Every structure is written in C-alpha cells, then in structure tokens.
One Martini backbone bead per residue (centre of mass of N, CA, C, O) as a GRO file, in nm:
protein
  300
    1MET     BB    1  12.053  13.635   9.850
    2ARG     BB    2  12.131  13.396   9.670
    3TYR     BB    3  12.330  13.546   9.495
    4PHE     BB    4  12.531  13.624   9.715
    5VAL     BB    5  12.597  13.341   9.816
    6GLU     BB    6  12.708  13.232   9.543
    7ILE     BB    7  12.942  13.428   9.513
    8VAL     BB    8  13.094  13.347   9.771
    9ARG     BB    9  13.118  13.043   9.714
   10HIS     BB   10  13.274  13.091   9.420
   11GLY     BB   11  13.447  13.380   9.400
   12SER     BB   12  13.255  13.465   9.148
   13LEU     BB   13  13.045  13.591   8.909
   14SER     BB   14  13.069  13.382   8.681
   15ALA     BB   15  13.028  13.123   8.849
   16ALA     BB   16  12.755  13.204   8.971
   17ALA     BB   17  12.602  13.245   8.702
   18LYS     BB   18  12.633  12.951   8.611
   19ALA     BB   19  12.489  12.818   8.858
   20LEU     BB   20  12.221  13.009   8.798
   21HIS     BB   21  12.155  13.038   8.495
   22MET     BB   22  12.304  13.322   8.419
   23SER     BB   23  12.398  13.630   8.366
   24GLN     BB   24  12.618  13.869   8.487
   25PRO     BB   25  12.485  14.157   8.485
   26PRO     BB   26  12.228  14.102   8.670
   27LEU     BB   27  12.399  14.013   8.912
   28SER     BB   28  12.549  14.283   8.956
   29SER     BB   29  12.293  14.458   8.989
   30THR     BB   30  12.178  14.316   9.240
   31VAL     BB   31  12.416  14.370   9.430
   32ALA     BB   32  12.418  14.679   9.400
   33ALA     BB   33  12.128  14.715   9.513
   34LEU     BB   34  12.185  14.592   9.791
   35GLU     BB   35  12.406  14.793   9.878
   36SER     BB   36  12.225  15.045   9.851
   37GLU     BB   37  12.005  14.960  10.053
   38LEU     BB   38  12.217  14.908  10.302
   39GLY     BB   39  12.482  15.105  10.291
   40VAL     BB   40  12.698  14.868  10.202
   41ARG     BB   41  12.971  14.684  10.154
   42LEU     BB   42  13.002  14.329  10.049
   43LEU     BB   43  13.223  14.344   9.816
   44GLU     BB   44  13.559  14.236   9.707
   45ARG     BB   45  13.806  14.288   9.481
   46THR     BB   46  14.055  14.058   9.370
   47GLY     BB   47  14.298  13.867   9.229
   48ARG     BB   48  14.117  13.595   9.323
   49GLY     BB   49  13.848  13.772   9.339
   50VAL     BB   50  13.565  13.742   9.548
   51VAL     BB   51  13.507  13.906   9.863
   52PRO     BB   52  13.403  13.960  10.171
   53THR     BB   53  13.318  14.173  10.380
   54PRO     BB   54  13.237  14.213  10.697
   55ALA     BB   55  12.942  14.256  10.617
   56GLY     BB   56  12.936  14.009  10.424
   57GLU     BB   57  12.992  13.792  10.638
   58LEU     BB   58  12.736  13.841  10.800
   59LEU     BB   59  12.542  13.792  10.565
   60MET     BB   60  12.637  13.505  10.503
   61GLU     BB   61  12.563  13.373  10.769
   62ARG     BB   62  12.257  13.449  10.746
   63GLY     BB   63  12.197  13.378  10.447
   64GLU     BB   64  12.228  13.070  10.451
   65GLN     BB   65  11.995  13.025  10.647
   66LEU     BB   66  11.773  13.156  10.473
   67VAL     BB   67  11.801  12.969  10.231
   68ARG     BB   68  11.741  12.706  10.377
   69GLU     BB   69  11.458  12.791  10.484
   70THR     BB   70  11.338  12.851  10.207
   71ASP     BB   71  11.374  12.566  10.088
   72GLN     BB   72  11.214  12.419  10.306
   73LEU     BB   73  10.946  12.570  10.267
   74ALA     BB   74  10.909  12.503   9.969
   75GLY     BB   75  10.899  12.196  10.009
   76GLU     BB   76  10.653  12.190  10.199
   77LEU     BB   77  10.454  12.331  10.006
   78LYS     BB   78  10.480  12.124   9.783
   79ARG     BB   79  10.381  11.880   9.954
   80HIS     BB   80  10.107  11.996  10.006
   81GLY     BB   81  10.023  12.008   9.702
   82MET     BB   82  10.070  11.678   9.686
   83GLY     BB   83   9.958  11.547   9.967
   84VAL     BB   84  10.222  11.500  10.199
   85LEU     BB   85  10.072  11.693  10.397
   86GLY     BB   86   9.904  11.690  10.701
   87SER     BB   87   9.561  11.582  10.730
   88LEU     BB   88   9.351  11.280  10.813
   89ARG     BB   89   8.991  11.219  10.844
   90VAL     BB   90   8.850  10.895  10.901
   91VAL     BB   91   8.565  10.709  10.848
   92ALA     BB   92   8.546  10.376  11.003
   93TYR     BB   93   8.451  10.059  11.038
   94MET     BB   94   8.562   9.779  11.177
   95PRO     BB   95   8.569   9.579  10.931
   96TYR     BB   96   8.740   9.791  10.756
   97VAL     BB   97   8.979   9.839  10.939
   98GLN     BB   98   9.072   9.525  10.928
   99THR     BB   99   9.061   9.488  10.597
  100LEU     BB  100   9.035   9.730  10.376
  101LEU     BB  101   9.186   9.991  10.476
  102PRO     BB  102   9.491   9.902  10.473
  103ARG     BB  103   9.525   9.922  10.165
  104VAL     BB  104   9.493  10.227  10.148
  105LEU     BB  105   9.704  10.317  10.363
  106ALA     BB  106   9.951  10.191  10.231
  107ALA     BB  107   9.934  10.357   9.968
  108TYR     BB  108   9.930  10.636  10.107
  109ARG     BB  109  10.202  10.620  10.263
  110ARG     BB  110  10.386  10.612  10.008
  111VAL     BB  111  10.286  10.921   9.912
  112ALA     BB  112  10.211  11.020  10.240
  113PRO     BB  113  10.412  11.000  10.510
  114ALA     BB  114  10.334  11.293  10.673
  115VAL     BB  115  10.052  11.226  10.729
  116ASP     BB  116   9.797  11.269  10.956
  117ILE     BB  117   9.614  10.989  11.084
  118GLN     BB  118   9.255  10.949  11.143
  119ILE     BB  119   9.041  10.712  11.300
  120LEU     BB  120   8.685  10.693  11.292
  121ASP     BB  121   8.403  10.585  11.521
  122VAL     BB  122   8.090  10.675  11.402
  123ARG     BB  123   7.799  10.775  11.342
  124PRO     BB  124   7.642  10.872  11.062
  125GLU     BB  125   7.549  11.154  11.162
  126GLU     BB  126   7.834  11.237  11.258
  127ALA     BB  127   7.978  11.205  10.989
  128LEU     BB  128   7.807  11.409  10.829
  129ALA     BB  129   7.861  11.651  11.013
  130GLY     BB  130   8.170  11.645  10.978
  131LEU     BB  131   8.170  11.691  10.670
  132GLU     BB  132   8.012  11.966  10.681
  133HIS     BB  133   8.226  12.103  10.913
  134GLY     BB  134   8.538  11.976  10.877
  135THR     BB  135   8.608  11.720  11.090
  136VAL     BB  136   8.575  11.551  10.824
  137ASP     BB  137   8.703  11.414  10.516
  138ALA     BB  138   8.617  11.100  10.522
  139ALA     BB  139   8.414  10.800  10.422
  140LEU     BB  140   8.338  10.461  10.515
  141MET     BB  141   8.025  10.337  10.405
  142THR     BB  142   7.708  10.177  10.462
  143THR     BB  143   7.425  10.066  10.255
  144SER     BB  144   7.088   9.951  10.182
  145ASN     BB  145   7.036  10.236   9.999
  146HIS     BB  146   7.190  10.411   9.773
  147ASP     BB  147   6.987  10.594   9.627
  148LEU     BB  148   6.857  10.714   9.881
  149THR     BB  149   7.114  10.828  10.006
  150VAL     BB  150   7.178  11.025   9.781
  151GLN     BB  151   6.911  11.184   9.798
  152LEU     BB  152   6.939  11.274  10.106
  153ASN     BB  153   7.267  11.398  10.047
  154ARG     BB  154   7.322  11.583   9.785
  155ALA     BB  155   7.373  11.874   9.921
  156SER     BB  156   7.651  11.782  10.105
  157VAL     BB  157   7.741  11.505   9.955
  158ASN     BB  158   7.950  11.268   9.825
  159ILE     BB  159   7.868  10.949   9.652
  160GLU     BB  160   8.057  10.644   9.611
  161ARG     BB  161   8.055  10.349   9.461
  162LEU     BB  162   8.252  10.053   9.533
  163GLY     BB  163   8.058   9.816   9.651
  164THR     BB  164   8.007   9.501   9.807
  165ILE     BB  165   7.868   9.349  10.111
  166GLU     BB  166   7.856   9.064  10.264
  167LEU     BB  167   7.612   8.886  10.443
  168VAL     BB  168   7.593   8.741  10.775
  169ALA     BB  169   7.567   8.511  11.026
  170LEU     BB  170   7.612   8.549  11.376
  171LEU     BB  171   7.720   8.291  11.601
  172PRO     BB  172   7.754   8.090  11.836
  173PRO     BB  173   8.004   7.851  11.870
  174ARG     BB  174   7.795   7.699  12.052
  175GLY     BB  175   7.632   7.483  11.835
  176THR     BB  176   7.358   7.394  11.623
  177TRP     BB  177   7.361   7.476  11.279
  178PRO     BB  178   7.258   7.556  11.000
  179LYS     BB  179   7.378   7.625  10.686
  180THR     BB  180   7.138   7.826  10.694
  181MET     BB  181   6.984   8.155  10.757
  182SER     BB  182   6.696   8.278  10.858
  183TRP     BB  183   6.495   8.515  10.993
  184SER     BB  184   6.338   8.312  11.162
  185ASP     BB  185   6.581   8.189  11.303
  186LEU     BB  186   6.684   8.455  11.435
  187ALA     BB  187   6.409   8.526  11.596
  188HIS     BB  188   6.476   8.311  11.838
  189HIS     BB  189   6.673   8.543  11.907
  190THR     BB  190   6.878   8.763  12.003
  191ILE     BB  191   6.931   9.078  11.831
  192PHE     BB  192   7.212   9.238  11.713
  193THR     BB  193   7.225   9.595  11.630
  194PRO     BB  194   7.258   9.867  11.479
  195PRO     BB  195   7.163  10.162  11.428
  196SER     BB  196   6.948  10.346  11.280
  197SER     BB  197   6.896  10.564  10.982
  198SER     BB  198   6.767  10.851  10.818
  199ARG     BB  199   7.028  10.937  10.620
  200PHE     BB  200   7.194  10.635  10.646
  201PRO     BB  201   7.098  10.356  10.551
  202GLY     BB  202   7.168  10.041  10.701
  203LEU     BB  203   7.193   9.766  10.884
  204GLY     BB  204   6.966   9.840  11.081
  205ASN     BB  205   6.750   9.880  10.862
  206LEU     BB  206   6.768   9.600  10.735
  207VAL     BB  207   6.693   9.424  10.976
  208LEU     BB  208   6.414   9.548  11.033
  209GLY     BB  209   6.296   9.500  10.747
  210GLU     BB  210   6.333   9.188  10.730
  211LEU     BB  211   6.173   9.114  10.982
  212ALA     BB  212   5.903   9.242  10.885
  213ARG     BB  213   5.879   9.053  10.625
  214HIS     BB  214   5.953   8.743  10.771
  215VAL     BB  215   5.819   8.818  11.059
  216ASP     BB  216   5.545   8.804  11.273
  217SER     BB  217   5.688   8.848  11.511
  218ARG     BB  218   5.853   9.004  11.793
  219PRO     BB  219   6.164   9.047  11.829
  220ASP     BB  220   6.473   9.064  12.002
  221VAL     BB  221   6.600   9.388  11.969
  222ARG     BB  222   6.941   9.517  11.997
  223THR     BB  223   7.123   9.800  12.044
  224VAL     BB  224   7.461   9.844  11.907
  225ASN     BB  225   7.731  10.051  11.849
  226GLN     BB  226   7.958   9.830  11.872
  227HIS     BB  227   8.105   9.577  11.708
  228GLN     BB  228   8.268   9.444  11.938
  229ALA     BB  229   8.018   9.402  12.121
  230VAL     BB  230   7.875   9.204  11.938
  231LEU     BB  231   8.089   8.983  11.935
  232ALA     BB  232   8.098   8.932  12.240
  233GLN     BB  233   7.795   8.844  12.274
  234VAL     BB  234   7.790   8.617  12.069
  235SER     BB  235   8.030   8.454  12.184
  236ALA     BB  236   7.869   8.427  12.472
  237GLY     BB  237   7.553   8.353  12.390
  238LEU     BB  238   7.337   8.616  12.383
  239GLY     BB  239   7.328   8.598  12.059
  240VAL     BB  240   7.274   8.753  11.743
  241ALA     BB  241   7.387   8.840  11.399
  242VAL     BB  242   7.442   9.084  11.142
  243SER     BB  243   7.716   9.091  10.903
  244ALA     BB  244   7.998   9.111  10.776
  245ASN     BB  245   8.203   8.866  10.649
  246THR     BB  246   8.462   9.018  10.793
  247ALA     BB  247   8.392   9.043  11.106
  248ALA     BB  248   8.541   8.763  11.216
  249ALA     BB  249   8.802   8.857  11.145
  250ASN     BB  250   9.063   8.890  11.356
  251ASN     BB  251   8.894   8.740  11.629
  252PRO     BB  252   9.006   8.523  11.851
  253GLY     BB  253   8.855   8.637  12.120
  254CYS     BB  254   8.570   8.618  11.925
  255PRO     BB  255   8.418   8.355  11.858
  256VAL     BB  256   8.228   8.256  11.563
  257ALA     BB  257   7.960   8.167  11.379
  258VAL     BB  258   7.910   8.115  11.021
  259ARG     BB  259   7.629   8.211  10.807
  260PRO     BB  260   7.429   8.214  10.561
  261LEU     BB  261   7.181   8.369  10.397
  262SER     BB  262   6.848   8.264  10.259
  263GLN     BB  263   6.722   8.567  10.260
  264GLY     BB  264   6.692   8.846  10.114
  265GLN     BB  265   6.899   9.084  10.193
  266ARG     BB  266   7.277   9.020  10.145
  267SER     BB  267   7.369   9.333  10.118
  268LEU     BB  268   7.597   9.602  10.094
  269THR     BB  269   7.696   9.926  10.031
  270MET     BB  270   8.000  10.072   9.951
  271ASP     BB  271   8.098  10.403  10.049
  272LEU     BB  272   8.226  10.710   9.936
  273VAL     BB  273   8.265  11.004  10.147
  274TRP     BB  274   8.222  11.362  10.076
  275SER     BB  275   8.239  11.686  10.043
  276ARG     BB  276   8.050  11.946   9.862
  277GLN     BB  277   8.108  12.240  10.029
  278ARG     BB  278   8.429  12.196  10.013
  279GLU     BB  279   8.757  12.246   9.981
  280LEU     BB  280   9.002  12.019   9.923
  281PRO     BB  281   9.275  11.893  10.017
  282GLU     BB  282   9.526  11.705   9.887
  283ALA     BB  283   9.527  11.483  10.106
  284VAL     BB  284   9.228  11.401  10.038
  285THR     BB  285   9.224  11.354   9.730
  286LYS     BB  286   9.431  11.125   9.741
  287PHE     BB  287   9.262  10.931   9.907
  288LEU     BB  288   9.023  10.909   9.712
  289GLU     BB  289   9.182  10.789   9.478
  290LEU     BB  290   9.287  10.534   9.631
  291ALA     BB  291   9.014  10.418   9.716
  292HIS     BB  292   8.914  10.373   9.430
  293LEU     BB  293   9.148  10.186   9.337
  294GLU     BB  294   9.138   9.968   9.583
  295LEU     BB  295   8.789   9.943   9.610
  296GLY     BB  296   8.684   9.942   9.350
  297PRO     BB  297   8.566   9.764   9.086
  298ARG     BB  298   8.851   9.720   8.954
  299ALA     BB  299   8.991   9.600   9.207
  300ALA     BB  300   8.802   9.339   9.207
   0.00000   0.00000   0.00000
C-alpha cells in the first residue's frame, strides 16, 4: 500500500523508487501483484507519467489514510517499547510524596510525558500484595531493618536500598521542649505512630521497639494510618510522634516543633521495591532507573 501511495504522489515509478530508497523493478512487480490480487488496473501510464485509474483514485483516498494510521500505530508501539506510553502505579508515603518523589516524577515526565501516573498511599502489606498481583508497579517504602525485610520478601519482590531517612521527634508547636528528645521524654505524652508490619518492618516497628528498650512503663501509643492525621493531632497538642525529618516540611496548616532524637535508632532505610515474579513493562523499568539515579546513593 505504501508503495502504491508513493507512486501516485510522485507521478512516476522512478521518483517513487528513489523516495523509497529501492530500485524500480521490485516496485513495479509489487504494484503488478497488487493489481492481480485485486483484479483491477490501478495505474495508467501517460506521456506525463503515471496516474491512477478511477479504481486507483479510490484506493489512493483510502490508502493514504491507512498509511497514516499505520505510521501512527508504529510510532505508538515504539513509544511503548521506550517506556513513554502506558501507566505507572507507584506506592509512596506522604513525606516522600511531598519531598523526594517530585524529583523522580519530574525526570520521568521529561522522558515519558504520555504515561498515566497514579500515586497510591496504602499500608505495607497492601503494597506488597499489589506488587505480587500486578496492581502496583513500584513502591518507595521505608524499613527499620533492611536486611530482615529483604529476607522476609526475597521470594516475591526485589528490594534496593536507596539511602537513609533521618528521624526526628514531632512535638506540639506551643510548649517548651528540650533541645533533643529521648524516648523517655516522648513516653510522657501520647505517642502517635503508624501500624507495625510483620512483612515490612517500618516506623511503627521501630517506635515500639525503642520504647520497649528505653522505657520501663507502658506509654500511651496510638496507631494512626495516615501521616497527615498524625501531623494534625500533634499540631493540635494531642500528643507527639516520631517521623521523617522531611515530614513537617510544606505543611503550614499543621505547624509542629521538631527536635532531634538523643538515643536509639534514629533513621530508616528508604527502599525501592518492585515485583520479582512478573515481567515489567518499559514504563515501569524506566521509572526504576530514574528512581535509582535521582534518589540512590550517588544522587545524594
């Protein structure tokens, strides 16, 4: 079809063959085979070159559209192969959505502007289940014990260490606080913390573990699923929390006081997580590459 369209556009077999970067004999043979297959003459030779017959004019009208659609489809398939079309479903928790993730997404958007991106905020168990079942493509997650987390999940997901996240105490903005906060200091207040996880031990596990190590009494610990809810309650003076040092950034509506921790484990590992059990589309592998470049050790 493309050969026929080029012949009509150029008005001669020789000019069309030149445009197609081929010799004239195979071009003539292809058109003759097409006429034989359709049972109708498509081209007529005149003193001024080659012109389409009425049947050829009809084929030209439809043929140009077919060629355009074929070129468009080929371009879209090529962009799929390059990872610039499709969808990307990423799990990321609030502190990283606000601070670290935009760097990755900005770089990703430059190379894959047509990919539909969805950011999900779900619990670790849900994220892992999504990765295993194909409803989640990648996740930025934090763990209090990287090696244990890798061991617990090595059969289903890949886990790459990107770096560490400093932890700080989040305190109500009104009050006099020491320059640093110990776990004993925090235990005098209600402590808001995310849920602990058996498969992906994170901040909730760390808080409970450090309180058990450093505090003799049983503090009032309350589980809160959403980071924004933690900020709101701490800002309102209902309690305290431990979170990433970036957690209070860009939250003018929920001001909190921030203090360093004076003892125990004071950081989490940030991990990039993706499925080990399924072949990933190019849109996902490109995101993984950029996350490694933008957030990995060399990026820091």
